ZAPATOR-755247 format. One record per residue: x, y, z of N, C-alpha, C in turn; residue number from 1; residue in three letters. Coordinates in Angstrom, 1 decimal, padded with zeros to 4 digits, always signed. Atoms other than C-alpha are relative to their C-alpha. Example, Ala and Ser with C-alpha at 12.3 -4.5 7.8 and 13.67 -1.06 7.14 Angstrom:
! ZAPATOR-755247
+--------+--------+--------+--------+--------+--------+--------+--------+--------+-----+-----+
|     nX |     nY |     nZ |    caX |    caY |    caZ |     cX |     cY |     cZ |   n | res |
+--------+--------+--------+--------+--------+--------+--------+--------+--------+-----+-----+
| +000.9 | -001.2 | +000.0 | +012.3 | -004.5 | +007.8 | +000.9 | +001.2 | +000.0 |   1 | ALA |
| -000.9 | -001.1 | +000.0 | +013.7 | -001.1 | +007.1 | -000.8 | +001.1 | +000.8 |   2 | SER |
+--------+--------+--------+--------+--------+--------+--------+--------+--------+-----+-----+
//
This chain:
! ZAPATOR-755247
+--------+--------+--------+--------+--------+--------+--------+--------+--------+-----+-----+
|     nX |     nY |     nZ |    caX |    caY |    caZ |     cX |     cY |     cZ |   n | res |
+--------+--------+--------+--------+--------+--------+--------+--------+--------+-----+-----+
| -000.8 | -001.2 | -000.3 | -074.0 | +053.6 | +059.9 | -000.4 | +001.1 | -000.9 |   1 | MET |
| +000.4 | -001.2 | +000.7 | -074.9 | +057.1 | +058.8 | +001.2 | +000.5 | -000.8 |   2 | ASP |
| -001.0 | -000.5 | +000.8 | -072.8 | +058.2 | +055.9 | -000.3 | +001.4 | -000.6 |   3 | HIS |
| +000.3 | -001.3 | +000.4 | -074.1 | +061.7 | +055.7 | +001.0 | +001.1 | +000.5 |   4 | SER |
| -000.9 | -001.1 | -000.3 | -072.3 | +065.0 | +055.9 | -000.7 | +001.3 | +000.0 |   5 | GLN |
| +000.6 | -001.4 | +000.0 | -073.3 | +068.6 | +056.8 | +000.8 | +000.8 | -001.0 |   6 | ILE |
| -000.6 | -000.9 | +001.0 | -072.6 | +070.9 | +053.9 | -000.6 | +001.4 | +000.0 |   7 | VAL |
| +000.5 | -001.4 | +000.0 | -072.9 | +074.7 | +053.9 | +000.4 | +000.7 | -001.3 |   8 | CYS |
| -000.2 | -000.7 | +001.2 | -073.3 | +076.6 | +050.7 | +000.3 | +001.5 | +000.4 |   9 | SER |
| -000.3 | -001.3 | -000.6 | -073.3 | +079.8 | +052.8 | -000.4 | -000.1 | +001.4 |  10 | ASP |
| +000.3 | +000.1 | -001.5 | -073.9 | +080.7 | +056.5 | -001.5 | -000.3 | +000.2 |  11 | LEU |
| +001.5 | +000.2 | -000.2 | -077.7 | +080.6 | +056.0 | -000.5 | -001.3 | -000.6 |  12 | ASP |
| +000.4 | +001.2 | +000.6 | -077.8 | +077.3 | +054.1 | +000.9 | -001.2 | +000.3 |  13 | HIS |
| -000.7 | +001.2 | -000.3 | -076.3 | +074.3 | +055.9 | -001.0 | -001.1 | +000.1 |  14 | CYS |
| +000.9 | +001.1 | +000.1 | -077.9 | +071.0 | +055.2 | +000.7 | -001.3 | +000.1 |  15 | ASN |
| -000.6 | +001.3 | +000.0 | -077.3 | +067.3 | +055.7 | -000.1 | -000.6 | -001.5 |  16 | VAL |
| +000.0 | +000.5 | +001.3 | -076.3 | +065.7 | +052.4 | +000.6 | -001.5 | +000.1 |  17 | ALA |
| -000.6 | +001.3 | +000.0 | -075.5 | +062.1 | +051.5 | +001.5 | +000.2 | -000.2 |  18 | SER |
| -001.4 | -000.2 | -000.1 | -071.8 | +061.5 | +051.8 | +000.7 | +000.6 | -001.3 |  19 | THR |
| -000.8 | -000.6 | +001.1 | -069.5 | +063.6 | +049.5 | +001.4 | -000.6 | -000.1 |  20 | LEU |
| -001.4 | +000.6 | -000.1 | -066.4 | +061.6 | +050.5 | -000.1 | -001.5 | -000.3 |  21 | ILE |
| +000.0 | +001.4 | +000.4 | -066.2 | +058.4 | +048.5 | +001.3 | -000.5 | -000.4 |  22 | ARG |
| -001.3 | +000.4 | +000.5 | -062.6 | +058.4 | +047.3 | +001.0 | +001.0 | +000.6 |  23 | HIS |
| -001.0 | -000.8 | -000.7 | -059.7 | +059.6 | +049.4 | +001.4 | -000.3 | -000.6 |  24 | ILE |
| -001.3 | +000.1 | +000.5 | -056.2 | +060.2 | +048.0 | +001.0 | +000.3 | +001.2 |  25 | LEU |
| -001.0 | -000.2 | -000.9 | -053.2 | +059.8 | +050.3 | +001.4 | +000.0 | -000.7 |  26 | VAL |
| -001.4 | +000.0 | +000.5 | -049.8 | +060.9 | +048.9 | +000.9 | -000.5 | +001.1 |  27 | PRO |
| -000.7 | +000.8 | -001.1 | -047.3 | +058.7 | +050.7 | +001.5 | +000.0 | -000.4 |  28 | PHE |
| -001.4 | +000.1 | +000.2 | -043.5 | +059.0 | +051.1 | +000.7 | -000.7 | +001.2 |  29 | ASP |
| -000.5 | +000.7 | -001.1 | -043.1 | +057.0 | +054.3 | +000.6 | +000.9 | +001.1 |  30 | ASN |
| -000.4 | -000.8 | -001.1 | -042.4 | +060.0 | +056.5 | -001.0 | -000.1 | +001.1 |  31 | SER |
| +001.0 | +000.2 | -001.1 | -044.0 | +060.2 | +059.9 | -001.2 | +000.8 | -000.3 |  32 | LYS |
| +001.2 | -000.7 | +000.3 | -046.3 | +062.9 | +058.6 | -000.9 | -000.7 | -001.0 |  33 | HIS |
| +000.8 | +000.8 | +001.0 | -047.5 | +060.6 | +055.7 | -000.7 | -001.1 | +000.8 |  34 | ALA |
| +000.6 | +001.1 | -000.8 | -048.1 | +057.8 | +058.2 | -001.2 | +000.6 | +000.8 |  35 | VAL |
| +001.1 | -000.6 | -000.8 | -050.2 | +060.2 | +060.4 | -001.2 | +000.4 | -001.0 |  36 | HIS |
| +001.1 | -000.3 | +001.0 | -052.1 | +061.3 | +057.2 | -000.7 | -001.2 | -000.3 |  37 | ALA |
| +000.7 | +001.3 | +000.3 | -052.8 | +057.7 | +056.4 | -001.0 | -000.4 | +001.1 |  38 | PHE |
| +000.8 | +000.3 | -001.2 | -054.2 | +057.1 | +059.9 | -001.3 | +000.9 | -000.1 |  39 | GLY |
| +001.2 | -000.9 | +000.1 | -056.5 | +060.2 | +059.4 | -000.9 | -000.4 | -001.1 |  40 | HIS |
| +000.8 | +000.5 | +001.2 | -057.6 | +058.9 | +056.0 | -000.7 | -001.3 | +000.3 |  41 | ALA |
| +000.7 | +001.2 | -000.4 | -058.4 | +055.5 | +057.5 | -001.3 | +000.3 | +000.8 |  42 | LEU |
| +001.1 | -000.4 | -000.8 | -060.6 | +057.2 | +060.1 | -001.2 | +000.6 | -000.8 |  43 | ASP |
| +001.0 | -000.5 | +000.9 | -062.4 | +059.2 | +057.4 | -000.7 | -001.0 | -000.8 |  44 | LEU |
| +000.5 | +001.1 | +000.9 | -062.8 | +056.2 | +055.1 | -001.0 | -000.9 | +000.8 |  45 | ALA |
| +000.8 | +000.8 | -000.9 | -064.3 | +054.2 | +058.0 | -001.3 | +000.7 | +000.2 |  46 | LYS |
| +001.2 | -000.8 | -000.3 | -066.8 | +057.0 | +058.9 | -000.9 | +000.2 | -001.2 |  47 | LYS |
| +000.8 | -000.3 | +001.2 | -067.9 | +057.7 | +055.3 | -000.1 | -001.1 | -001.0 |  48 | TYR |
| +000.1 | +001.1 | +000.9 | -067.6 | +054.3 | +053.7 | +000.8 | +000.3 | -001.3 |  49 | GLY |
| -000.8 | -000.4 | +001.2 | -064.9 | +055.7 | +051.3 | +001.1 | -001.0 | -000.2 |  50 | ALA |
| -001.2 | +000.8 | +000.4 | -062.1 | +054.0 | +049.4 | +001.2 | +000.9 | +000.1 |  51 | ALA |
| -001.2 | -000.8 | -000.1 | -058.5 | +055.1 | +049.8 | +000.9 | -000.5 | -001.2 |  52 | ILE |
| -001.0 | +000.2 | +000.9 | -055.9 | +055.4 | +047.1 | +001.3 | +000.6 | +000.5 |  53 | THR |
| -001.3 | -000.5 | -000.5 | -052.3 | +055.7 | +048.3 | +000.9 | +000.1 | -001.2 |  54 | VAL |
| -000.9 | -000.2 | +001.2 | -049.8 | +057.1 | +045.8 | +001.3 | +000.5 | +000.5 |  55 | VAL |
| -001.4 | -000.4 | -000.3 | -046.0 | +057.3 | +046.2 | +000.5 | +000.4 | -001.4 |  56 | ALA |
| -000.6 | -000.5 | +001.2 | -044.2 | +059.4 | +043.7 | +001.5 | +000.0 | +000.1 |  57 | ILE |
| -001.4 | -000.1 | +000.0 | -040.6 | +058.8 | +042.9 | +000.4 | +001.1 | -001.0 |  58 | THR |
| -000.3 | -001.2 | +000.8 | -039.0 | +061.9 | +041.6 | +001.4 | +000.0 | -000.7 |  59 | ASP |
| -001.3 | +000.0 | +000.6 | -035.7 | +060.7 | +040.3 | -000.2 | +000.1 | -001.5 |  60 | GLU |
| +000.0 | -000.1 | +001.4 | -034.9 | +061.4 | +036.7 | +000.3 | -001.4 | -000.6 |  61 | ASN |
| -000.2 | +001.4 | +000.4 | -035.4 | +057.9 | +035.2 | +000.7 | -000.1 | -001.3 |  62 | GLN |
| -000.7 | +000.1 | +001.2 | -033.7 | +058.8 | +032.0 | +001.6 | +000.0 | +000.1 |  63 | ASP |
| -001.4 | -000.1 | -000.2 | -030.2 | +059.3 | +033.5 | +000.6 | -001.4 | +000.2 |  64 | SER |
| -000.6 | +001.3 | -000.1 | -028.5 | +056.0 | +032.8 | +001.5 | +000.0 | +000.1 |  65 | GLU |
| -001.5 | -000.2 | +000.0 | -024.9 | +057.3 | +032.4 | +000.4 | +001.3 | +000.6 |  66 | TRP |
| -000.6 | -001.2 | -000.6 | -023.0 | +059.8 | +034.5 | +001.5 | -000.1 | -000.1 |  67 | VAL |
| -001.5 | +000.0 | +000.2 | -019.4 | +060.7 | +033.6 | +000.5 | -001.3 | -000.6 |  68 | ASN |
| -000.3 | +001.2 | +000.8 | -019.3 | +057.7 | +031.2 | +000.0 | -001.3 | +000.9 |  69 | ASP |
| +000.2 | +001.2 | -000.8 | -020.2 | +055.3 | +034.0 | -001.5 | -000.3 | +000.3 |  70 | THR |
| +001.4 | +000.3 | -000.3 | -023.5 | +053.5 | +034.6 | -000.5 | +000.7 | +001.3 |  71 | PRO |
| +000.5 | -000.8 | -001.2 | -025.6 | +055.6 | +037.0 | -000.6 | -001.0 | +001.0 |  72 | SER |
| +000.6 | +000.7 | -001.1 | -026.6 | +054.3 | +040.4 | -001.5 | +000.4 | +000.1 |  73 | ARG |
| +001.4 | -000.5 | -000.1 | -029.9 | +056.2 | +039.9 | -001.0 | -001.0 | -000.2 |  74 | GLN |
| +001.0 | +001.0 | +000.3 | -031.8 | +053.3 | +038.4 | -000.1 | -001.0 | +001.1 |  75 | LYS |
| +000.0 | +001.0 | -001.1 | -030.7 | +050.9 | +041.2 | -000.6 | +000.6 | +001.2 |  76 | ILE |
| +000.6 | -000.6 | -001.1 | -031.7 | +053.4 | +043.8 | -001.5 | +000.1 | -000.2 |  77 | ILE |
| +001.4 | +000.0 | +000.2 | -035.1 | +053.9 | +042.2 | -000.7 | -001.3 | +000.1 |  78 | ALA |
| +000.6 | +001.3 | -000.1 | -035.7 | +050.2 | +041.9 | -000.1 | -000.5 | +001.5 |  79 | LYS |
| +000.1 | +000.5 | -001.4 | -034.8 | +049.6 | +045.6 | -001.0 | +000.9 | +000.7 |  80 | SER |
| +001.0 | -000.9 | -000.6 | -037.0 | +052.6 | +046.6 | -001.4 | -000.6 | -000.3 |  81 | ARG |
| +001.3 | +000.6 | +000.4 | -039.9 | +051.1 | +044.6 | -000.3 | -001.3 | +000.7 |  82 | ASN |
| +000.1 | +001.3 | -000.7 | -039.3 | +047.7 | +046.2 | -000.4 | +000.3 | +001.5 |  83 | ALA |
| +000.3 | -000.4 | -001.4 | -039.4 | +049.4 | +049.7 | -001.5 | +000.5 | +000.0 |  84 | GLU |
| +001.4 | -000.5 | +000.1 | -042.7 | +051.2 | +048.7 | -001.0 | -001.2 | -000.1 |  85 | PHE |
| +000.8 | +001.1 | +000.2 | -044.2 | +047.9 | +047.6 | -000.1 | -000.8 | +001.3 |  86 | ARG |
| +000.0 | +000.7 | -001.3 | -043.2 | +046.3 | +051.0 | -000.9 | +000.8 | +001.0 |  87 | ARG |
| +000.8 | -000.9 | -000.9 | -044.8 | +049.3 | +052.9 | -001.4 | -000.1 | -000.4 |  88 | ILE |
| +001.4 | +000.1 | +000.5 | -047.9 | +049.1 | +050.7 | -000.7 | -001.3 | +000.6 |  89 | PHE |
| +000.6 | +001.2 | -000.6 | -048.5 | +045.5 | +052.0 | -000.5 | +000.3 | +001.4 |  90 | LYS |
| +000.3 | -000.4 | -001.4 | -048.5 | +046.9 | +055.6 | -001.2 | +000.9 | +000.0 |  91 | VAL |
| +001.1 | -000.9 | +000.1 | -050.9 | +049.7 | +054.6 | -001.3 | -000.7 | -000.4 |  92 | LEU |
| +001.1 | +000.8 | +000.4 | -053.2 | +047.2 | +052.9 | -000.5 | -000.8 | +001.1 |  93 | GLU |
| +000.4 | +000.8 | -001.2 | -053.2 | +045.0 | +056.0 | -000.7 | +000.9 | +001.0 |  94 | ALA |
| +000.7 | -000.9 | -000.9 | -054.1 | +048.0 | +058.1 | -001.4 | +000.3 | -000.4 |  95 | ASP |
| +001.3 | -000.4 | +000.6 | -057.0 | +049.0 | +055.8 | -000.9 | -001.2 | +000.1 |  96 | ALA |
| +000.8 | +001.2 | +000.0 | -058.2 | +045.4 | +055.7 | -000.6 | -000.3 | +001.4 |  97 | ALA |
| +000.5 | +000.1 | -001.4 | -058.5 | +045.4 | +059.6 | -001.4 | +000.7 | +000.2 |  98 | LYS |
| +001.2 | -000.9 | -000.2 | -061.2 | +048.1 | +059.2 | -001.0 | -000.2 | -001.2 |  99 | PHE |
| +000.8 | +000.3 | +001.2 | -062.8 | +046.6 | +056.0 | -000.1 | +001.3 | -001.0 | 100 | GLN |
| -000.1 | -001.2 | +000.9 | -061.6 | +049.7 | +053.9 | +000.6 | -000.4 | -001.3 | 101 | ILE |
| -000.6 | +000.3 | +001.3 | -061.0 | +049.3 | +050.2 | +001.2 | +000.9 | -000.2 | 102 | HIS |
| -001.2 | -000.8 | +000.2 | -057.5 | +050.5 | +049.4 | +000.7 | -000.5 | -001.3 | 103 | ILE |
| -000.9 | +000.3 | +001.1 | -055.3 | +050.6 | +046.3 | +001.2 | +000.9 | +000.1 | 104 | SER |
| -001.3 | -000.7 | -000.2 | -051.7 | +051.6 | +046.3 | +000.8 | +000.0 | -001.4 | 105 | CYS |
| -000.8 | +000.0 | +001.2 | -049.5 | +052.7 | +043.4 | +001.2 | +000.9 | +000.1 | 106 | MET |
| -001.2 | -000.8 | +000.1 | -046.2 | +054.2 | +042.5 | +000.0 | +000.7 | -001.4 | 107 | ILE |
| -000.1 | -000.8 | +001.3 | -046.0 | +057.0 | +039.9 | +001.4 | +000.6 | -000.1 | 108 | LEU |
| -001.3 | -000.6 | +000.2 | -042.8 | +058.3 | +038.4 | -000.1 | +001.3 | -000.6 | 109 | GLU |
| +000.1 | -001.3 | +000.5 | -042.6 | +062.0 | +038.0 | +001.0 | +000.9 | +000.7 | 110 | SER |
| -000.8 | -000.9 | -000.7 | -040.3 | +064.9 | +038.8 | -000.8 | +001.3 | +000.2 | 111 | ASN |
| +000.9 | -001.1 | -000.4 | -043.3 | +067.3 | +039.1 | -001.1 | -000.5 | +000.9 | 112 | THR |
| +000.8 | +000.7 | -001.0 | -044.8 | +065.9 | +042.3 | -001.4 | +000.7 | +000.2 | 113 | ILE |
| +001.3 | -000.7 | -000.3 | -047.5 | +068.5 | +043.0 | -000.9 | -000.1 | -001.2 | 114 | SER |
| +000.8 | +000.0 | +001.2 | -048.7 | +068.7 | +039.4 | -000.5 | -001.4 | -000.2 | 115 | GLU |
| +000.4 | +001.4 | +000.2 | -048.8 | +064.9 | +039.2 | -001.1 | -000.4 | +001.0 | 116 | SER |
| +001.1 | +000.3 | -001.0 | -050.9 | +064.6 | +042.4 | -001.3 | +000.7 | -000.3 | 117 | LEU |
| +001.2 | -000.7 | +000.4 | -053.3 | +067.3 | +041.3 | -000.7 | -000.6 | -001.2 | 118 | ILE |
| +000.5 | +000.6 | +001.2 | -053.7 | +065.8 | +037.9 | -000.6 | -001.4 | +000.3 | 119 | SER |
| +000.5 | +001.3 | -000.4 | -054.1 | +062.3 | +039.4 | -001.4 | +000.1 | +000.7 | 120 | PHE |
| +001.2 | -000.2 | -000.7 | -056.8 | +063.5 | +041.8 | -001.2 | +000.4 | -000.8 | 121 | ALA |
| +001.1 | -000.4 | +000.9 | -058.8 | +065.1 | +039.1 | -000.4 | -001.1 | -000.9 | 122 | SER |
| +000.3 | +001.1 | +001.0 | -058.5 | +062.2 | +036.6 | -000.7 | -001.1 | +000.7 | 123 | LEU |
| +000.6 | +001.2 | -000.8 | -059.5 | +059.6 | +039.3 | -001.2 | +000.4 | +000.8 | 124 | LYS |
| +001.2 | -000.5 | -000.7 | -062.3 | +061.8 | +040.6 | +000.1 | -000.2 | +001.5 | 125 | LYS |
| -000.2 | +000.0 | -001.4 | -060.9 | +062.0 | +044.1 | -000.8 | +001.0 | +000.7 | 126 | VAL |
| +000.8 | -000.9 | -000.7 | -063.2 | +063.6 | +046.6 | +000.7 | +000.8 | +001.1 | 127 | ASP |
| -000.7 | -000.5 | -001.2 | -060.7 | +064.4 | +049.4 | +001.4 | -000.4 | -000.1 | 128 | TYR |
| -001.5 | +000.4 | +000.0 | -056.9 | +064.5 | +049.7 | +000.4 | +000.2 | +001.5 | 129 | ILE |
| -000.6 | -000.1 | -001.4 | -055.2 | +063.8 | +053.1 | +001.5 | -000.2 | -000.2 | 130 | VAL |
| -001.5 | +000.1 | +000.2 | -051.5 | +064.5 | +053.1 | +000.7 | +000.6 | +001.2 | 131 | MET |
| -000.9 | -000.5 | -001.0 | -048.6 | +065.2 | +055.4 | +000.5 | +001.4 | -000.4 | 132 | GLY |
| -000.5 | -001.3 | +000.2 | -047.2 | +068.7 | +055.8 | +001.4 | +000.1 | -000.4 | 133 | THR |
| -001.4 | +000.1 | +000.4 | -043.6 | +067.7 | +055.4 | +000.3 | -001.4 | -000.3 | 134 | HIS |
| -000.3 | +001.4 | +000.3 | -042.1 | +064.7 | +053.8 | +001.5 | -000.1 | -000.1 | 135 | GLY |
| -001.5 | +000.2 | +000.1 | -038.7 | +063.2 | +053.2 | +000.5 | +000.7 | -001.3 | 136 | LYS |
| -000.6 | -000.6 | +001.2 | -036.6 | +065.3 | +050.9 | -000.8 | +001.2 | -000.6 | 137 | GLY |
| +000.7 | -001.1 | +000.5 | -039.3 | +067.9 | +050.4 | +000.5 | +001.3 | +000.6 | 138 | MET |
| -000.5 | -001.3 | -000.4 | -038.2 | +071.5 | +050.6 | -001.1 | +000.7 | +000.9 | 139 | VAL |
| +000.9 | -000.7 | -000.9 | -039.8 | +073.4 | +053.5 | -000.1 | +001.5 | -000.3 | 140 | LYS |
| +000.3 | -001.4 | +000.2 | -041.4 | +076.8 | +052.9 | -000.8 | +000.5 | +001.1 | 141 | GLU |
| +000.6 | -000.5 | -001.2 | -042.2 | +078.6 | +056.1 | -000.5 | -001.1 | +000.8 | 142 | MET |
| +000.6 | +001.0 | -000.9 | -044.6 | +076.3 | +058.0 | -000.3 | -001.3 | -000.7 | 143 | MET |
| +000.5 | +001.1 | +000.8 | -045.8 | +074.0 | +055.2 | +001.0 | -000.4 | -001.0 | 144 | LEU |
| -000.9 | +000.4 | +001.1 | -043.9 | +071.9 | +052.7 | -000.5 | +000.5 | -001.4 | 145 | GLY |
| +000.2 | -000.5 | +001.3 | -043.7 | +073.0 | +049.1 | -001.1 | -000.8 | -000.7 | 146 | ARG |
| +001.0 | +000.8 | +000.7 | -045.7 | +070.1 | +047.7 | -001.4 | +000.1 | +000.6 | 147 | VAL |
| +001.4 | -000.1 | -000.6 | -048.5 | +070.2 | +050.3 | -000.6 | +001.3 | -000.2 | 148 | SER |
| +000.6 | -001.3 | +000.2 | -048.9 | +073.9 | +049.9 | -000.5 | +000.1 | -001.5 | 149 | THR |
| +000.4 | -000.1 | +001.4 | -049.1 | +073.6 | +046.1 | -001.3 | -000.8 | -000.2 | 150 | SER |
| +001.2 | +000.9 | +000.1 | -051.6 | +070.7 | +046.3 | -001.2 | +000.7 | +000.7 | 151 | VAL |
| +001.1 | -000.6 | -000.7 | -053.7 | +072.5 | +048.9 | -000.6 | +001.2 | -000.8 | 152 | ALA |
| +000.4 | -001.2 | +000.7 | -053.9 | +075.7 | +046.8 | -000.6 | -000.3 | -001.4 | 153 | LEU |
| +000.3 | +000.2 | +001.4 | -054.5 | +074.0 | +043.4 | -000.9 | -001.2 | -000.2 | 154 | ASN |
| +000.8 | +001.2 | +000.2 | -056.5 | +070.8 | +043.9 | -001.5 | +000.4 | -000.2 | 155 | ALA |
| +001.4 | -000.2 | +000.2 | -060.1 | +070.6 | +042.8 | -000.9 | -000.3 | +001.1 | 156 | HIS |
| +000.8 | +000.5 | -001.1 | -061.3 | +069.0 | +046.0 | +000.6 | +000.5 | +001.3 | 157 | CYS |
| -000.6 | -000.3 | -001.2 | -060.8 | +069.6 | +049.7 | +001.3 | -000.7 | +000.3 | 158 | PRO |
| -001.3 | +000.5 | -000.4 | -057.3 | +069.0 | +051.1 | +000.2 | +000.2 | +001.5 | 159 | VAL |
| -000.3 | -000.1 | -001.4 | -056.5 | +068.2 | +054.7 | +001.5 | -000.3 | +000.2 | 160 | VAL |
| -001.5 | +000.1 | -000.2 | -052.9 | +068.7 | +055.8 | +000.2 | -000.5 | +001.5 | 161 | LEU |
| -000.2 | +000.6 | -001.3 | -051.8 | +066.5 | +058.7 | +001.5 | +000.1 | +000.4 | 162 | VAL |
| -001.4 | +000.0 | -000.5 | -048.7 | +067.0 | +060.8 | +000.3 | -001.0 | +001.1 | 163 | LYS |
+--------+--------+--------+--------+--------+--------+--------+--------+--------+-----+-----+
//
């Protein structure tokens, strides 16, 4: 299978290069847009021989243990959400295995979702980000979600937004 890609430095200089897509990041919140983005990432990974990292970010404030002098339900909600993500990750891993695609899944805890995704992508040398345009609980700004807009504008690598 040919893992090359056409790359243009300007309109007069387009050439075939060995694949530039080796590591794809998929931010995942289990929304329908995130599921569509995962499918798109699987397709790209299969075509380019790339690996996929799926990241779910829980944005609850993990420090709030007491509210109004009563134990907070926040920790319980976060734990059940993390358990749900781990269950979903097993499904995503099975889907990737069907196509012989290497995948890793992780949960990050942060209340600065965009910044965490951008930092993670840079630190892990991600070549490509594929993400949904709207997610669960994400504020919508005009046509695109707040998080996807921020990531698309500030990431060091190409970002594909999937709806």
